[in-house]
C-alpha positions as CSV (number, residue, x, y, z in Angstrom):
1,M,-13.2,-7.3,-22.7
2,T,-12.9,-5.1,-19.6
3,D,-11.8,-8.0,-17.6
4,I,-9.0,-8.7,-20.0
5,L,-7.9,-5.0,-19.8
6,L,-8.0,-5.0,-16.1
7,S,-6.1,-8.2,-15.8
8,L,-3.4,-7.0,-18.1
9,L,-3.1,-3.7,-16.2
10,I,-2.9,-5.6,-12.9
11,L,-0.3,-8.1,-14.2
12,A,1.8,-5.3,-15.7
13,G,1.6,-3.3,-12.5
14,A,2.6,-6.3,-10.4
15,L,5.5,-7.1,-12.7
16,F,6.8,-3.6,-12.8
17,T,6.5,-3.2,-9.1
18,F,8.3,-6.5,-8.5
19,V,11.1,-5.6,-10.8
20,G,11.5,-2.2,-9.2
21,S,11.6,-3.7,-5.7
22,L,14.0,-6.3,-6.8
23,G,16.3,-3.6,-8.3
24,L,16.1,-1.7,-5.0
25,A,17.2,-4.8,-3.1
26,R,19.8,-6.1,-5.5
27,L,21.6,-3.1,-7.1
28,R,25.0,-2.4,-5.6
29,D,25.3,1.3,-4.8
30,F,23.0,4.1,-3.7
31,Y,22.8,5.9,-7.1
32,T,21.8,2.8,-9.0
33,R,19.3,1.9,-6.3
34,L,17.4,5.1,-7.0
35,H,16.3,3.8,-10.4
36,G,14.3,0.9,-8.9
37,P,11.6,2.8,-7.0
38,T,11.6,5.9,-9.3
39,K,11.3,4.2,-12.6
40,A,9.8,0.7,-12.5
41,T,7.9,0.9,-9.2
42,T,6.3,4.2,-10.1
43,L,5.1,2.7,-13.5
44,G,3.8,-0.4,-11.7
45,V,1.8,1.5,-9.1
46,G,0.5,3.7,-11.9
47,C,-0.8,0.7,-13.8
48,L,-2.5,-0.6,-10.7
49,L,-4.1,2.8,-10.0
50,V,-5.3,3.0,-13.6
51,A,-6.8,-0.5,-13.3
52,S,-8.5,0.6,-10.1
53,A,-9.8,3.8,-11.7
54,V,-11.2,1.9,-14.7
55,Y,-12.9,-0.7,-12.5
56,F,-14.5,1.7,-10.1
57,S,-15.6,4.0,-12.9
58,L,-17.4,1.1,-14.6
59,E,-18.9,-0.2,-11.4
60,G,-20.1,3.2,-10.1
61,G,-21.3,4.6,-13.4
62,S,-19.3,7.8,-13.0
63,L,-15.6,8.8,-13.3
64,S,-13.5,7.8,-10.3
65,L,-11.2,10.8,-9.6
66,H,-9.5,9.5,-6.4
67,E,-7.2,7.2,-8.3
68,V,-6.5,9.8,-10.9
69,L,-5.4,12.3,-8.3
70,V,-3.3,9.7,-6.5
71,T,-1.6,8.8,-9.8
72,L,-0.9,12.4,-10.6
73,F,0.5,13.0,-7.1
74,L,2.7,9.9,-7.5
75,F,4.1,10.9,-10.9
76,I,4.9,14.4,-9.7
77,T,6.5,13.5,-6.3
78,A,8.5,10.4,-7.2
79,P,11.0,12.2,-9.6
80,V,11.3,15.2,-7.2
81,S,12.0,13.0,-4.2
82,A,14.6,10.9,-6.2
83,H,16.3,14.2,-7.3
84,L,16.4,15.4,-3.7
85,L,17.8,12.1,-2.5
86,A,20.5,12.2,-5.2
87,K,21.4,15.8,-4.3
88,A,21.7,14.9,-0.7
89,A,23.9,11.9,-1.5
90,L,26.2,14.1,-3.6
91,H,26.3,16.7,-0.8
92,L,27.3,13.9,1.7
93,K,29.8,12.5,-0.8
94,V,28.3,9.1,-0.9
95,K,30.6,6.8,-2.9
96,S,29.6,5.6,-6.3
97,L,30.8,2.5,-8.1
98,A,31.0,4.4,-11.4
99,P,34.4,5.7,-12.4
100,P,35.0,9.4,-12.1
101,P,34.5,11.3,-15.4
102,D,38.2,12.2,-15.7
103,R,39.2,8.5,-15.6
104,P,38.2,6.1,-18.4
105,A,36.1,3.1,-17.5
106,P,37.9,-0.2,-17.1
107,G,37.4,-2.5,-20.0
108,P,39.2,-3.8,-23.1
109,A,41.9,-1.5,-24.5
110,R,41.1,0.5,-27.6
111,D,43.6,1.0,-30.4
């Protein structure tokens, strides 16, 4: 039963990490690229760390706190660093592909 849980956590972590990395490489502008590493990749690495904590807790007979601390550090620092990167990009006036708020988005005309 534990092997199935660990396998699912590792597969989910690998899938989320891959999707986040793919988003970082494929999305078109800086602001949308921030979503890849801050959302999916953080969740993927979190799943991998939880799998590691479960495995080493069961193997060692006691709770493995190293992975728990790394997971907490990751979940605290990833949003903060993404926020700071977005603020720096706004300060440097990095262009976005999204239309400005005062102009409607291009698309079909509404009656």
